[in-house]
C-alpha positions in Angstrom: -36.8 -31.6 -22.5 -37.8 -32.6 -26.0 -40.8 -34.7 -25.2 -44.2 -33.0 -25.1 -45.9 -36.1 -23.6 -45.2 -34.8 -20.0 -47.1 -31.7 -21.0 -49.8 -33.4 -23.1 -52.5 -31.6 -21.1 -51.5 -28.4 -22.9 -53.1 -29.6 -26.1 -56.5 -29.7 -24.3 -56.2 -26.1 -23.1 -58.6 -23.9 -25.2 -56.5 -20.7 -25.0 -54.5 -18.5 -25.1 -54.0 -18.4 -28.8 -50.3 -17.5 -28.7 -49.8 -20.8 -26.8 -51.9 -22.7 -29.4 -49.7 -21.3 -32.2 -46.6 -22.3 -30.3 -47.8 -25.9 -29.8 -48.1 -26.3 -33.6 -44.4 -25.7 -33.9 -43.2 -28.1 -31.2 -40.1 -30.0 -32.1 -38.8 -27.6 -34.7 -35.0 -28.1 -34.7 -32.2 -25.9 -36.0 -29.9 -27.6 -38.5 -26.5 -28.7 -37.1 -23.3 -27.5 -38.6 -23.4 -25.2 -41.6 -27.0 -26.0 -42.6 -30.0 -23.8 -41.7 -33.5 -24.9 -40.9 -35.8 -23.9 -43.7 -38.6 -23.7 -41.2 -36.8 -21.2 -38.9 -35.7 -19.1 -41.9 -39.2 -19.0 -43.2 -40.4 -17.5 -39.9 -38.1 -14.6 -40.5 -39.4 -14.1 -44.1 -43.0 -14.3 -42.9 -42.2 -11.6 -40.3 -40.3 -9.6 -42.9 -37.1 -9.6 -40.9 -34.5 -9.2 -43.7 -31.3 -9.5 -41.6 -31.9 -13.0 -40.2 -30.0 -15.5 -42.3 -28.8 -18.3 -40.1 -30.4 -20.4 -37.4 -27.1 -20.2 -35.4 -28.3 -16.6 -34.6 -30.3 -16.8 -31.4 -33.9 -17.3 -32.4 -36.0 -17.5 -29.2 -37.4 -14.0 -29.9 -38.0 -15.0 -33.6 -40.0 -18.0 -32.4 -42.1 -15.9 -30.0 -42.7 -13.3 -32.7 -44.1 -15.8 -35.2 -46.4 -17.2 -32.5 -47.6 -13.7 -31.6 -48.1 -12.7 -35.2 -50.0 -15.8 -36.1 -52.2 -15.3 -33.0 -53.0 -11.8 -34.1 -50.7 -9.8 -32.0 -48.0 -7.4 -33.1 -44.5 -8.4 -32.0 -42.1 -5.8 -30.6 -40.2 -3.7 -33.1 -37.0 -5.7 -32.5 -38.3 -9.2 -31.8 -34.9 -10.9 -32.3 -33.5 -9.2 -29.2 -35.0 -11.3 -26.4 -34.9 -8.4 -23.9 -37.2 -6.3 -26.1 -40.1 -8.6 -25.1 -39.9 -7.1 -21.6 -42.0 -4.1 -22.9 -44.4 -6.2 -25.0 -48.1 -6.5 -24.1 -48.8 -5.4 -20.5 -47.0 -6.2 -17.3 -48.2 -9.1 -15.2 -47.4 -9.4 -11.5 -48.1 -13.2 -11.3 -47.1 -15.4 -14.3 -49.9 -17.3 -15.8 -50.5 -19.8 -18.6 -49.4 -18.3 -22.0 -47.6 -15.2 -20.5 -44.3 -14.1 -22.0 -41.4 -14.6 -19.7 -38.1 -12.7 -20.2 -35.0 -14.0 -18.5 -31.5 -12.8 -18.2 -28.4 -14.8 -19.1 -24.8 -13.9 -18.9 -22.5 -14.7 -21.8 -18.8 -13.9 -21.2 -19.9 -11.4 -18.6 -22.4 -9.6 -20.9 -26.1 -9.4 -20.3 -28.2 -11.3 -22.8 -31.8 -12.5 -22.7 -34.0 -15.4 -23.3 -37.8 -15.4 -23.8 -40.5 -18.0 -23.9 -44.1 -18.8 -22.8 -45.1 -19.7 -19.3 -46.7 -23.2 -19.1 -46.1 -23.8 -15.4 -43.8 -23.5 -12.4 -42.4 -25.5 -9.6 -40.7 -24.3 -6.4 -37.3 -23.6 -8.2 -38.1 -22.9 -11.8 -40.6 -21.8 -14.5 -41.5 -24.4 -17.1 -40.9 -22.4 -20.4 -42.2 -23.3 -23.8 -39.8 -21.7 -26.2 -37.6 -21.7 -29.2 -33.8 -22.1 -29.2 -33.8 -24.2 -26.1 -31.2 -26.8 -26.7 -31.4 -25.8 -30.4 -35.1 -26.7 -30.6 -38.7 -25.7 -29.8 -39.4 -27.5 -26.5 -40.3 -27.0 -22.9 -37.5 -26.6 -20.3 -37.1 -25.4 -16.8 -35.5 -22.0 -16.2 -34.4 -20.9 -12.7 -36.8 -18.4 -11.1 -33.9 -16.1 -10.2 -33.3 -15.3 -13.8 -36.7 -13.8 -14.5 -36.6 -10.2 -15.5 -40.2 -9.6 -16.7 -43.6 -11.2 -17.1 -45.8 -9.8 -19.9 -49.4 -10.7 -20.8 -51.2 -10.3 -24.1 -53.5 -7.3 -24.3 -56.8 -9.3 -24.7 -59.2 -7.9 -27.3 -62.3 -9.1 -25.4 -61.6 -10.7 -22.1 -58.9 -12.8 -20.6 -59.6 -16.5 -21.2 -60.7 -18.2 -18.0 -58.0 -20.8 -18.3 -55.2 -18.2 -18.0 -54.0 -19.1 -14.5 -50.9 -20.0 -12.5 -50.0 -23.7 -13.0 -48.2 -25.6 -10.3 -46.1 -28.5 -11.5 -43.7 -31.0 -10.0 -40.0 -30.3 -10.3 -38.6 -32.7 -12.9 -35.8 -32.5 -15.4 -32.7 -30.3 -15.3 -32.6 -26.6 -15.2 -31.8 -25.0 -18.5 -28.4 -23.6 -19.1 -28.4 -23.6 -22.9 -30.8 -21.3 -24.7 -28.7 -20.6 -27.7 
């Protein structure tokens, strides 16, 4: 889903900061073909990741890392590897607004990952705000059965009061293309 209008209520949420940073990047798109998005490549430079040179390389972890860093959090040591986010922050039993969700995905039989931020859920899926979802920063639905880990920021003071589970209607297709 590439339209934020359905989720416009997110812009009124006062926190968490990682989500506010993510909202500022909504709609960023990787370049098609042989080109590379200057924006996505600039995130790697800002994070001092030297070996990231093309937006064809999966960038969901890169997106999350730039949001975390700009929000004042240290990303995992290997942020490009989506599964590394499964040890970031602290574990959370129940996903809530702004939590990091880590999903499994199989590519040619091999286990790979995908990561993004929780913005809600319906009976069948989590609504995930992330990068490299259909080659862009957007919100998409990811099947609940793919969830590997839920991680929460280590709050410096107290958890913001609006960090809560969000129940949404099921609309749109389930994601099958995160890279």
